[in-house]
Structure formats: C-alpha cells, structure tokens
C-alpha positions in Angstrom: 144.8 111.9 125.5 146.9 108.8 124.8 143.9 106.8 123.6 142.9 109.4 120.9 142.4 107.8 117.6 141.4 108.8 114.0 139.4 106.8 111.5 138.6 107.2 107.9 135.3 105.4 107.1 133.8 104.8 103.6 130.2 103.6 103.5 128.4 102.2 100.3 124.9 101.2 99.7 121.7 103.2 99.9 123.3 106.0 101.9 122.4 109.1 100.0 119.1 110.9 100.2 117.9 108.8 103.2 118.9 110.9 106.1 122.3 109.1 106.5 124.5 112.1 107.1 122.3 113.6 109.7 122.2 110.2 111.3 126.1 110.1 111.2 126.2 113.6 112.7 123.9 112.7 115.6 125.7 109.5 116.3 129.1 111.2 116.3 128.0 114.0 118.6 126.4 111.4 120.9 129.8 109.8 121.1 131.8 113.0 121.6 133.6 112.5 118.4 135.0 115.2 116.1 135.4 115.1 112.3 133.0 115.4 109.4 130.8 113.5 107.0 130.1 114.1 103.3 128.5 112.5 100.3 130.7 111.3 97.5 130.1 111.4 93.7 129.9 107.6 93.6 126.7 107.5 95.8 128.7 106.6 98.9 129.5 108.5 102.1 132.9 109.4 103.5 133.3 109.9 107.3 136.3 111.3 109.2 136.3 110.4 113.0 138.5 111.5 115.9 138.2 110.6 119.5 138.6 107.8 122.0 138.8 104.3 120.4 136.0 103.0 122.5 133.7 105.8 121.3 134.7 105.2 117.6 134.0 101.5 118.1 130.5 102.5 119.6 129.9 104.7 116.6 130.7 101.9 114.2 128.5 99.5 115.9 125.6 101.8 115.7 126.4 102.5 112.1 126.2 98.9 111.2 123.3 97.7 113.3 120.9 100.7 113.5 121.1 102.8 110.4 118.3 105.0 109.1 115.1 103.1 108.1 115.4 103.8 104.3 119.1 103.2 104.0 120.9 99.9 103.2 124.5 99.6 104.3 126.4 97.3 102.0 130.0 97.9 103.1 131.8 99.8 105.8 135.5 100.2 105.3 137.7 101.6 108.1 141.2 102.8 107.8 142.8 103.8 111.3 144.8 107.0 111.2 146.5 109.4 113.6 144.3 112.2 114.9 144.6 115.7 113.4 143.0 117.6 116.2 139.3 117.7 115.0 137.2 118.9 118.0 133.8 119.3 116.6 131.7 117.3 114.0 130.1 118.8 111.0 128.6 118.0 107.6 130.8 119.2 104.8 130.1 119.9 101.0 130.0 116.8 98.9 132.8 115.7 96.6 132.5 114.9 93.0 134.8 111.9 92.9 134.1 109.4 90.1 134.2 105.6 90.1 133.4 103.2 93.0 130.1 101.7 93.7 126.9 102.8 95.4 123.2 103.0 95.2 120.8 105.9 94.5 117.8 106.1 96.7 114.4 105.3 95.2 111.2 107.4 95.7 109.4 106.8 98.9 105.8 107.5 100.0 105.1 110.3 102.5 106.1 109.3 106.0 103.7 109.5 108.9 105.6 112.4 110.5 105.3 114.5 107.3 101.7 113.5 107.0 101.0 114.7 110.5 102.8 118.0 109.7 100.6 118.4 106.7 97.5 117.7 108.8 98.5 120.0 111.7 96.8 123.5 111.5 99.6 125.0 113.5 102.4 123.6 111.2 103.8 125.8 108.5 103.4 122.6 106.3 99.7 122.5 106.9 98.0 121.6 103.6 101.2 121.6 101.6 101.2 118.8 99.0 105.0 118.6 98.6 105.9 118.2 102.3 108.9 115.8 102.8 111.9 115.1 105.0 115.0 112.9 105.0 112.8 109.8 105.4 110.4 110.3 102.4 109.6 112.0 99.2 110.9 112.1 95.6 114.5 110.8 95.0 115.3 109.0 91.8 112.7 111.0 89.8 114.2 114.3 90.6 118.0 113.5 90.6 120.0 114.8 87.7 123.5 113.6 88.8 125.4 112.5 91.8 126.3 113.4 94.6 122.7 113.7 95.8 122.5 117.3 96.9 119.9 120.0 96.1 121.9 121.6 93.4 122.0 118.3 91.4 118.2 117.8 91.6 115.2 119.6 90.0 114.7 121.2 93.4 117.5 123.6 92.6 114.9 125.8 90.9 113.3 126.5 94.4 115.7 128.4 96.7 114.9 127.7 100.3 113.2 130.3 102.3 114.7 131.4 105.7 112.5 128.9 107.7 113.4 126.0 105.4 117.0 127.0 105.5 117.0 127.0 109.3 115.5 123.4 109.4 117.9 122.2 106.7 120.8 123.5 108.8 119.6 122.3 112.2 121.2 118.9 113.1 118.4 118.3 115.6 115.7 118.6 112.9 114.1 115.9 110.9 114.7 117.9 107.7 118.5 118.4 108.4 120.0 118.3 104.9 116.7 117.0 103.4 117.4 117.9 99.8 113.7 118.1 98.9 112.7 120.3 101.7 110.1 122.9 100.6 107.1 124.8 102.0 104.2 126.9 100.6 106.6 130.0 100.8 109.4 128.6 98.6 108.5 125.3 97.1 106.7 124.0 94.0 103.1 125.1 93.4 99.9 123.7 91.8 97.6 125.0 89.1 94.5 123.6 87.5 94.3 124.0 83.8 91.6 123.3 81.3 92.1 121.1 78.2 93.5 124.1 76.3 96.1 124.9 78.9 94.4 128.0 80.3 94.6 128.4 84.1 91.3 127.7 85.9 92.7 127.9 89.4 96.0 128.9 91.0 97.3 128.3 94.4 97.7 124.8 96.0 94.5 124.7 98.1 92.1 126.2 95.6 93.6 124.2 92.7 93.1 121.0 94.6 89.5 121.8 95.6 88.7 122.8 92.0 90.2 119.6 90.7 88.2 117.5 93.1 85.1 119.4 92.1 85.7 118.5 88.5 86.2 114.8 89.3 83.1 114.7 91.5 81.2 116.2 88.5 82.3 113.4 86.2 85.3 115.0 84.5 88.6 113.2 83.6 91.5 115.0 85.2 95.2 114.5 84.6 97.2 114.8 87.8 101.0 115.3 87.6 102.6 113.3 90.4 106.0 112.0 91.5 107.2 110.0 88.4 104.6 111.1 85.8 101.0 111.9 85.4 97.9 109.8 86.1 94.4 110.1 84.6 92.0 110.3 87.5 88.1 109.9 87.6 85.5 108.5 90.0 86.0 104.7 89.9 82.4 104.0 91.1 80.7 105.9 88.2 80.4 103.4 85.4 79.6 106.0 82.8 82.6 108.0 83.7 84.9 105.0 83.5 83.3 104.0 80.2 84.0 107.4 78.9 87.7 107.0 80.0 87.9 103.7 78.1 86.5 105.3 74.9 88.8 108.3 75.1 92.0 106.3 75.8 91.3 103.4 73.4 91.4 100.9 76.3 88.0 98.9 75.9 88.8 96.1 78.2 92.2 96.7 79.9 91.9 96.9 83.7 92.4 100.2 85.5 94.2 100.7 88.8 92.4 102.4 91.5 93.5 104.5 94.5 91.7 104.3 97.8 92.3 106.5 100.9 93.1 103.7 103.4 93.0 99.9 103.8 89.6 100.1 105.5 88.2 101.6 102.3 90.0 98.8 100.2 88.3 96.2 102.3 84.9 97.4 101.2 85.5 96.2 97.7 88.4 93.7 97.8 89.8 91.0 100.2 93.1 92.0 101.9 95.2 89.3 103.5 97.9 90.1 106.1 100.6 89.9 103.3 98.6 92.0 101.0 98.0 94.6 103.7 101.7 94.8 104.4 102.2 95.3 100.6 99.7 98.1 100.4 101.2 99.9 103.4 104.8 99.4 102.3 106.7 102.6 102.3 107.1 102.2 98.5 103.3 102.0 97.9 103.0 99.6 95.0 99.8 98.8 93.1 98.6 95.5 94.7 96.6 93.0 92.7 93.8 91.9 95.1 90.8 89.6 94.8 87.8 91.7 94.0 84.4 91.7 95.8 81.9 90.4 93.3 79.1 92.3 94.9 80.5 95.7 93.8 79.0 96.4 90.4 81.4 99.2 89.5 84.3 96.7 89.5 82.9 95.0 86.4 83.6 98.3 84.5 87.0 99.1 86.1 88.3 95.5 85.9 86.0 93.7 83.3 85.9 90.0 83.3 88.6 89.6 85.9 88.4 88.5 89.6 91.1 90.9 90.6 91.6 94.6 90.9 94.7 96.7 91.1 94.7 98.9 94.2 97.2 101.4 95.7 97.1 103.7 98.7 98.1 107.4 98.5 101.9 107.9 98.4 102.2 111.6 97.8 100.9 114.5 99.9 98.8 115.6 97.0 97.0 112.2 96.9 96.1 112.5 100.6 94.7 116.0 100.0 92.5 114.8 97.1 90.8 112.4 99.5 90.0 115.2 101.9 87.5 116.3 99.3 86.6 112.9 97.6 85.3 109.8 99.2 87.1 107.6 96.6 88.1 105.2 95.3 89.6 106.8 92.2 90.8 105.4 88.9 94.4 106.2 88.8 95.8 105.0 85.5 98.9 106.1 83.7 98.4 109.3 81.6 99.2 108.0 78.1 97.7 106.6 75.0 98.8 103.3 73.5 102.4 103.4 72.2 103.3 106.5 74.0 105.1 106.6 77.4 103.4 108.2 80.4 103.3 112.0 80.3 105.7 113.9 82.5 105.4 117.5 81.6 102.4 119.9 81.4 103.2 120.2 77.6 103.0 116.4 77.2 99.7 116.2 79.0 98.1 118.8 76.9 99.5 117.6 73.6 99.5 113.7 74.0 96.2 113.7 75.8 94.4 116.2 73.6 90.7 115.2 73.5 91.2 112.9 76.5 91.5 115.1 79.6 88.9 117.8 80.7 91.4 119.4 83.1 95.0 118.9 84.4 96.2 119.5 88.0 99.9 120.2 87.4 103.0 121.5 89.5 106.1 123.2 88.4 108.8 120.8 89.7 110.5 119.1 86.9 110.3 115.2 86.7 113.8 114.3 85.7 113.1 110.6 85.2 109.7 109.1 84.4 108.9 106.2 86.7 105.6 104.3 86.5 104.0 102.7 89.6 105.2 99.3 90.6 102.7 96.4 90.6 102.7 93.5 92.9 100.7 90.3 93.4 100.7 87.9 96.2 100.8 84.5 94.3 100.5 81.3 96.3 101.3 83.3 99.4 104.4 85.0 98.2 104.8 88.6 97.0 105.7 88.8 93.3 106.5 91.7 91.1 104.4 92.2 88.0 106.2 95.5 87.4 109.3 96.6 89.4 109.5 100.4 89.1 108.8 103.3 91.4 110.0 102.7 95.0 112.5 100.0 94.0 114.4 101.6 91.1 117.4 102.1 90.9 118.2 99.6 93.7 120.7 97.1 92.6 120.8 93.4 92.9 124.1 91.3 93.1 125.5 90.2 89.7 125.5 86.5 89.0 127.7 84.8 88.3 129.7 87.0 90.6 132.7 88.8 89.2 135.0 86.8 91.6 133.9 83.7 89.6 134.8 85.3 86.2 138.1 86.7 86.8 137.3 89.7 89.0 135.5 93.0 88.5 138.4 94.5 86.7 138.6 91.7 84.1 134.8 91.7 83.5 133.5 94.5 81.3 130.2 96.3 82.4 127.2 95.1 80.5 124.2 96.9 79.0 121.2 94.6 78.6 118.1 95.8 76.6 115.5 93.2 77.6 112.9 92.0 75.1 110.1 93.9 73.5 107.1 93.7 75.8 107.0 95.1 79.4 110.7 96.0 78.8 113.4 97.2 81.3 117.0 97.7 80.7 119.8 96.8 83.1 123.4 98.0 83.5 126.2 96.4 85.5 128.8 98.1 87.7 131.3 95.7 89.0 129.4 93.2 91.1 126.1 95.1 90.9 123.2 95.0 88.4 120.9 98.0 88.1 117.5 97.2 86.6 115.8 100.2 85.2 112.3 101.4 85.8 109.4 100.0 83.7 109.7 101.2 80.1 106.8 99.4 78.5 106.4 97.8 75.1 109.2 99.0 72.9 107.3 98.9 69.6 107.1 102.5 68.7 109.7 105.4 68.1 108.4 107.0 71.4 109.3 104.1 73.5 112.6 103.5 71.7 113.4 107.1 72.7 112.4 106.5 76.3 114.6 103.3 76.4 117.7 105.2 75.0 117.1 108.1 77.4 116.9 105.8 80.3 120.1 104.1 79.3 121.9 107.5 78.9 120.6 108.7 82.3 121.6 105.6 84.2 125.0 105.6 82.4 125.7 109.2 83.4 124.2 108.9 86.9 126.2 105.8 87.8 129.3 106.6 85.8 129.0 103.4 83.8 130.8 102.8 80.4 129.4 99.4 79.2 131.7 97.4 77.2 129.1 94.8 76.0 125.6 95.1 74.8 123.1 92.3 75.1 119.7 91.8 73.4 117.0 89.1 72.7 117.5 86.6 70.0 114.5 87.8 68.1 116.0 89.6 65.0 113.0 91.9 64.5 112.7 93.5 67.9 113.3 97.2 68.0 115.5 96.5 71.1 117.7 94.2 68.8 118.0 97.0 66.3 118.9 99.4 69.1 121.6 96.9 70.4 123.2 96.9 66.9 123.4 100.7 67.1 125.1 100.5 70.5 127.6 98.0 69.0 128.2 100.3 66.0 129.0 102.9 68.7 131.8 100.9 70.1 130.4 98.3 72.5 131.1 94.6 72.0 128.2 92.5 70.6 125.4 92.5 70.4 125.3 89.2 72.4 122.0 87.6 71.4 120.3 85.6 74.3 117.4 83.2 73.7 114.3 84.5 75.5 113.6 81.7 77.8 117.2 81.2 78.7 117.2 84.7 79.9 114.0 84.1 81.9 115.6 81.1 83.5 118.9 82.8 84.1 117.3 85.8 85.9 115.8 83.2 88.3 119.2 81.6 88.9 120.6 85.1 89.4 118.0 85.9 92.2 118.9 82.7 94.0 122.6 82.6 93.1 122.0 79.1 91.8 124.4 77.5 89.4 122.0 75.0 87.9 118.3 74.1 87.9 115.6 72.5 85.8 113.4 75.5 85.0 109.8 75.7 83.6 109.7 78.8 81.4 106.1 79.4 80.5 104.8 82.5 78.7 103.1 83.8 75.7 106.0 84.1 73.1 109.7 83.9 72.7 111.8 83.4 69.6 113.3 80.0 69.4 116.7 79.2 67.8 114.7 76.8 65.5 112.6 79.7 64.2 109.4 78.7 66.0 107.7 80.4 68.8 108.6 79.0 72.2 106.7 79.5 75.4 106.1 76.2 77.2 109.6 75.0 77.9 111.3 72.8 80.5 115.0 73.7 80.4 118.1 72.3 82.1 119.9 75.6 82.8 123.1 77.1 83.9 123.8 80.8 83.6 125.8 80.2 80.5 123.9 77.5 78.7 120.7 75.6 78.5 119.2 72.3 77.1 115.5 72.0 76.0 114.5 68.9 77.7 110.7 68.9 77.5 107.6 71.2 77.5 104.5 71.5 75.5 103.9 69.7 72.3 103.9 72.0 69.3 100.7 73.3 67.6 100.0 76.0 65.1 98.7 79.6 65.0 96.5 79.8 61.9 96.8 83.3 60.5 99.9 84.1 62.7 99.2 87.4 64.6 95.5 87.0 63.7 95.4 83.8 65.9 96.9 85.8 68.8 94.1 88.4 68.4 91.3 85.8 67.9 92.3 82.7 69.8 89.4 80.8 68.5 91.6 80.4 65.3 94.0 78.2 67.4 91.3 75.6 67.9 91.6 74.8 64.1 95.1 73.4 65.0 93.9 71.5 68.1 90.5 70.0 67.5 89.9 67.1 65.3 86.3 67.6 64.3 86.0 69.8 61.2 82.3 70.7 61.8 83.0 71.5 65.4 85.8 73.8 64.3 83.7 75.6 61.7 80.8 76.1 64.2 83.2 77.7 66.8 84.7 80.1 64.2 81.2 81.2 63.1 79.7 81.3 66.6 82.6 83.4 68.0 82.4 85.9 65.1 85.9 85.1 63.8 84.4 84.5 60.4 81.1 85.4 58.7 80.9 82.7 56.0 81.5 78.9 56.3 83.9 79.0 53.5 86.1 81.4 55.6 86.2 78.8 58.3 87.3 76.2 55.8 90.2 78.5 54.8 91.4 78.8 58.4 91.2 74.9 58.8 93.3 74.4 55.6 95.8 77.0 56.8 96.4 74.9 59.9 96.4 71.6 58.1 98.8 72.7 55.4 101.0 75.0 57.5 100.3 78.0 55.5 100.8 81.3 57.5 100.5 79.2 60.6 103.7 79.4 62.6 104.5 76.6 65.0 104.4 77.3 68.7 104.8 75.7 72.0 103.4 78.6 74.0 101.6 78.1 77.3 100.0 81.5 76.9 98.5 80.5 73.6 97.3 77.2 75.0 95.5 79.0 77.8 94.2 81.5 75.2 92.7 78.6 73.1 91.1 77.1 76.2 89.6 80.4 77.1 88.1 80.7 73.5 86.9 77.1 73.5 84.9 77.7 76.8 83.5 81.0 75.6 85.3 83.0 78.3 87.3 85.3 75.9 87.4 85.0 72.1 88.9 88.4 71.1 92.2 89.8 72.7 92.1 93.5 73.5 95.4 93.6 75.5 98.3 91.3 76.3 97.3 88.3 78.4 93.6 89.1 78.4 92.2 85.6 77.4 94.4 83.8 79.9 93.6 86.3 82.6 90.0 85.9 82.1 90.3 82.1 82.1 91.9 82.4 85.5 89.0 84.5 86.6 86.6 82.0 85.3 88.4 79.2 87.1 88.6 81.0 90.5 85.5 79.3 91.8 85.9 76.0 90.0 87.4 72.6 90.8 89.6 70.8 88.3 88.3 67.5 86.9 90.4 64.4 87.6 91.6 63.6 84.2 94.9 62.2 83.0 97.4 64.6 81.6 98.1 63.5 78.0 101.8 63.0 77.1 103.5 62.6 73.8 107.1 62.8 72.6 108.5 65.5 70.4 112.0 65.0 68.8 112.8 62.6 71.8 111.6 65.0 74.4 108.6 64.4 76.7 105.9 66.9 76.0 102.3 67.6 77.1 99.8 66.9 74.3 97.9 70.2 74.2 95.6 69.1 71.4 94.4 65.9 73.3 94.0 68.1 76.5 91.8 70.7 74.6 89.7 67.8 73.0 89.1 66.3 76.4 87.8 69.6 77.7 85.5 70.0 74.7 84.1 66.5 75.2 83.1 67.5 78.7 81.5 70.8 78.0 77.9 69.6 78.1 78.4 67.8 81.4 80.4 70.3 83.6 80.4 74.0 84.5 82.7 76.4 82.8 84.5 77.2 86.0 85.5 73.5 86.5 86.6 73.2 82.9 88.6 76.4 83.1 90.3 75.1 86.3 91.0 71.8 84.6 92.8 73.6 81.7 95.1 75.3 84.0 95.6 72.3 86.2 96.4 70.0 83.2 99.1 72.3 81.9 100.6 72.8 85.3 100.7 69.1 86.2 102.1 68.3 82.8 104.9 70.7 82.9 105.6 70.1 86.6 105.7 66.3 86.0 108.3 66.6 83.2 110.4 69.0 85.2 110.3 66.8 88.3 111.2 63.6 86.3 114.1 65.4 84.5 115.5 66.9 87.7 115.3 63.5 89.5 116.9 61.6 86.7 119.7 64.0 86.3 120.4 64.6 90.0 119.4 68.3 90.0 118.0 69.4 93.4 116.0 72.5 92.3 113.1 73.2 89.9 112.3 76.8 88.9 109.2 78.5 87.5 109.5 81.6 85.5 107.7 83.5 82.7 104.5 85.4 82.6 102.4 82.3 83.4 104.0 82.4 86.8 101.6 85.2 87.7 98.8 82.6 87.7 98.0 81.7 91.3 96.5 78.3 90.6 99.2 77.1 88.1 101.9 78.4 90.5 100.3 76.4 93.4 100.0 73.2 91.5 103.6 73.4 90.3 104.8 74.2 93.9 102.9 71.2 95.3 104.3 68.8 92.7 107.9 70.0 93.0 107.9 70.0 96.9 106.1 66.7 97.1 109.0 65.2 95.1 111.5 66.5 97.7 112.9 69.2 95.4 113.5 72.8 96.0 111.3 75.3 94.1 112.8 78.5 92.8 110.4 81.5 92.4 111.0 85.1 91.7 110.8 87.6 94.6 113.2 90.4 93.5 112.4 90.6 89.8 109.3 90.1 87.8 108.7 86.5 86.3 107.6 88.2 83.1 109.6 90.1 80.6 110.5 92.9 83.1 113.1 90.5 84.5 114.6 89.5 81.1 117.4 92.1 81.1 118.9 90.8 84.4 118.8 87.3 82.9 120.6 88.6 79.8 123.3 90.1 82.0 123.8 86.8 83.7 124.1 84.9 80.4 126.6 87.4 79.0 128.6 87.3 82.2 128.7 83.6 82.3 129.9 83.4 78.7 132.9 85.4 79.6 134.1 82.4 81.5 
C-alpha cells in the first residue's frame, strides 16, 4: 500500500450536461480508483481520486485525451494529497460554489442512439418525442441556474418514474445522470390546439398524427420545439406558402425549410462535402445552399434568390413529423415583425392570432429562447450568418488577453450590447467572452425586453457582475439608450465604439491578431463625422483604428426612403438627368416627372440626402439600375438578389475607377455605376451584376493590399455583412493572397452585426491598457 496516492482534480470547460461525470465514474472504476466526482456551481467538475499513482496517471491521461464527444476540456488542475481511505467511487451531489470559470453546454441534436431507441418497437422510448441522453438534447434552453442538475432545469417539473430513475442511477447506462431523461410515463407531453387554444388532440402519437394531417391539408401549424416555436407548412405547395407570407407580413423574405435527410435535400439543392458535414453537424444549423432552379416551389420559398436555407431534424419531434409527411416543410420562426419568437403556448396563441390554424405544443418550459443558427459555406469556408442554438453559450477567448492588460483581477468584466440589427450581447468573465444567442433587430420594446432578459439570465447563470458597459457609437440606437440605463445603474461607461472598428476588432479577436488592414463592408454604420459608413479600409488594432481608404462618398436622396427604394440612390450616381428621371418613373418610385426632378434636386443640393460610403447601398443601387430589385422588403434584399442575378454571369474586364477623398484612395462608385449603365444594351444582366460585385471587390482589395504593403502589415481582413457574398469574398481572397499577404476571415463569429458585441469587448479591453 506504500504507493497509494490521493489527488484533487478540478476540470473546467464544457463539462456539465455532456456526460462528463458518468465518463469520470467509468474511467475511475476501470482504473480501480476510489473517490468521487461532482459538478460545481461555476460550471466545472471536481474529482477526488485515491489509488495507485500509475492508475491515477492513467485516469488523467484518458481525461485529457479521450473525454466525452460533446465536452471540451479547457483546464485540468491536479493537487496531490495524502489518501483518506476511499475504497469505492461515486457521484455525489453538486456544490453551489460561486466564482471561477466554466462553460454551460449548448443544445444538441438527438443522437443516433436515442433515435434508434425512439424507432425501436421494443424500447420503452418507442415513439417518444422527448427522448434524450447524456450525449444529446436540450441544455441551455432548459437551464435556470448552475450547477447543471435536474432541480435547476425546467425538467424539475417532471419527477422521474421508477424506470427512468433506475437508468439515471445505473453507471453502466447511457442515461446515467442524464438530467433531461424522460419517457412517456413521466416526461413532457404533447397536445394539438386549435387557433383559439381548444384541445383538438391529446397524447403524443395522436397529437403528432393530427398535426401532420393539418399540415398535409394546407394548414399553418405552430410547433413548439427546443428554443422556441416554428411556423410549419408544406414547402412544396405555393398557395400555402403564399398564404403564410400574407399572414406574417413577409412578402419576399426567404423561409427556411426542414427536410428529413440529406438525400431529400439533394433533390432540390446542391450539397458539397463541407455543406453535408454542416447539415449533419450535431448542432444542426440551417445551411444556406445553392438551390436547384428546376424546382418551381423554391421560387415561392426563396423568391429571387439562388440559395435556400435548409436544416435537418434535430429534435425527436421533427423526426416523428417526417414519419407522416414526405417533406420538405417550411420551418420559420414563429413571430411577427418586431416581436421575438414565441416560446410559450400563450405567446403562440396571442402573438400569432390570425396566423396559425393550429398549434402543436408541449408542457416543458423553454427557459431561454434560442433561434436556429444559420451557416453558409463562403468561398469554401464555413461562416456564421447567425450564431445561436447549438453554439450558445460557448465562450471564445478574450482578446486582448487579460495577461496583456494587467491580469484578470485588474480587468473589470464587460457587458457589450452590440448594434441594432441582428443583435447579440456579450459578457466577459476573466479571460472568456460569452456571446449570447441571436436577439434580432432591437428596434421595438419587445426586443429591448428580450435583450435585457438575456443579459440578466447570463449574468445570473455565469455569476458575472460587469463593471463596464459598451455600445455602438450611434446615439439613437435603442441599445445605446439601454447602455446609458446600465451605466446609471452603476456600471462604468457607456463606452461608445465606432461600428466598423467593432467589426474589425471582432476579426482580430478571433485570430488573436494585434494589427491588420481590414476591409469593413456592410450596409450602415454611424461614422464619427456624422456620415453613414459602410465601405471602409481601416488600419486597425484592438484599441484604435485609422480610416485609410474605401468607397468614395455618395448621397441617399430621401434618407431612409432611398434605402427602401434604391433607385433613388441613382440620382446621386448617374450624370444624365433624363436617364435618372426615366429610371425613377419606370421603377415606380414616382408617378410624375416633377417628383423625379425633386429627387434629383435633393441629391444635388444635399437636402435630406445623407452622405454614405456604404458598400451595401452601392450594391443596392446596382441592383436597382439593372432592374434586379428596386424595392426593399427586408434587410439586404437588393444586394442578395444582385448576387443571385450574378451567379451565372462573368464580370466584364473594366478598370476599377479610383479617386481621392480627403487624401484617402477611394473607389469611385459613381463612375463604376455609369460604366455599368453604358453597357446595359450590349451585355446580359448576369454579366453586369457580376461586374458590379467584382468592381467593388477589386477596388477595396486593391486599396487594402497597397496600404498593408506600404505600411509593412502582413495581414488583410474582411468583415461586415458583405462578407456573406461568395463572389466578393473570393475576389478579395485572390487579390490578398496573390500579394503574399494573410487573409483574415471569420469562422467563430458572424461577419455581420451578430459579431459586433465581441468586437466591442475587444475595444473596451484594449482601451484599459
């Protein structure tokens, strides 16, 4: 017994809710070790080991190299102790210790083993929609507080039956200490309600069958799921989809669809190897795929676009729906404009009154709303459009690191509120940044409430007390107003961060880069000069930036009216008055020639015509010029439809026009647009659309490469919403790498405004230096 040893082990990372304690138990037993394991209140795991030193070393090697598939071990701290006589190993109740670091597990799609149980006629889980185990199921959306145990989740309302309790307590079982374990005898159940809330069908199997019958008959059915509710209907029935558009007030916005498997997806969209891996990822995001133009129903689901958003079933309920329906189904978030996705039966019936014909609901509380994540493979690399379900609340390292700013103890935790569109928030805890789930456009009281609820939940869950609040530079954003309220409540700040600096800083944070020349291209961002930025080349560090080039400024006649009707922008870009008037009349922007003259005069005199350098608005103008999209129904529509129009085109070989603005090299947008217009009679729209994208991409890339080379900077970055455009990204990548420079692109955060909050954290952190 002389080689007996004790060890106290602390593990941090994604180690709660992912089968980590059962894994520790089995590994300890396999190595003949005594002791115990428990969750701690800071999302970590504490282990006590006793036995031979060689056995403990073997245990630690397995812990570090072969942990459970959904876990992520960030640190393993070992303190050697004297043995205390522990002979057996067990799982003990969790502690409620505060402080420290750790990560809460995200929601995960149903695993293959649970799917097999649900399909097995001899299994007690046969046909049960809420089947789960330690490797899958709801996590973040059901957790009220840490530690992650059943009493601190919404599953506490469903006491385990004897059979579930036996599996929960059996170390050899896959559901050993699976906190969401449930079966038809003791778990949540389903009902189908009519639009008035009256029960149409009760009981899981009959409710699902009845809901599927309603969908097959052309009804719109709300389905309460993991992180909220979807509106579901037959995607292949144009009349039904048109009805959904009318009821929800979404005349053109693309809808996501759900298909039963990849083989079904391949019948209406192309799927590359990377896209297949994305679709089948355990987190099951929506993947934006190239659509098959031969499927007429896609023109109604995704009008005017060459892509369609697709996801595979990720909950047991989804798999059971496809037992009765061939699919695909429209599966779009259950909300009207300006209102977050519904999460309760009451919200479904009240918020969607007049929209849904029926609602398939369950009685498990959704603690935290969490929209589906959206991903697109851009120029061969997976990129987030929306980072939400499946990834939240996983952290990313804080940059600059606390060690570079005086240490974690000297650095206050930060709350960043993002911008206004596609908002997320972010909180720091020492060296970690926790981006929230997708919140949406914070332009209504309902979404402000959602934002503040999310902040409160993450603060409580992680035990964070932010000392600094950060917001966008725009003085009129509701997030800026909310930042002032937090400051009034005792936080320092608000620290206002320029929009495109935050974009660029988020890119530097992902790559832990100290400096780069960054192309920040999007639709809008408030500049410190009071103009609307959006086509910028910046020399950036986390704490500072210099505007070194970009697009030449132009005007938006009518302000917001020019954003809604981008033909108006042409009054600022074209030189021929008669041509401008004809376009304004032909596109239906005005009804009388005198009104066209008024718009021209607005642009000429600068009356209600704000100055912009926006790449998004330049693309919108090209889209209107070419007759692709003249009226915007949703954010990004004209530019997205321009990309679709350009998909089969080849750019013309024209020189990119350059000018100088306040001493900075800039792309002459007006001359580029005029050159496109001059060629309309001789070239197809697809080629001209491709030329518009190519000209802007080559122009911005050229300025960035020249600046980086002249200043001895070895990396060029590309960020902002325009980075979702495949052709523009590819052109910029080719120009940058051909010059022998490194290209920085996003892979852990969205390039759009969903990544802004992390960038704000970086700027605020760097300024503390």
